[in-house]
Phi, psi and omega in degrees: 000139189272166181277138180291151181293160176303324177298314170302317178288327172300315184288324174299316181294320181291329175295329177288321177298318181277000186051052177235169177290319183209162166228158176275126189288342185264347181284125173305152182295323179300319178292333179282345182097015177284121177251189190295321180294322175296330176298320179295317173293318173309312181293328174297315179302311178295332172300325183276326180284320187248058188310125169098355189246352192262119167238091187315327186290333190266347180280133166270096177235125172214191185293344187257002176283137173264164175291339177284326177297317184295320175298313176308311175308311181295317176294329172293326175297324188280341188277122175296133183282132169267000000 
């Protein structure tokens, strides 16, 4: 059995934060019920999952950002720029 992706782990952590069973990674955060306090928790989770890539000032997080969008931003931050 393969290891869960970072996106899967992120979705599981957001579900815990929101106290729900699961979340759709393509649903905008505003629709999931993520508020400004949850964003702080979300950034802390991202710092643990995406070690070395989280600069909260550079992340584009708003009510329309999905977890898939956030995962893409974080993975791009991990990719060395040539």
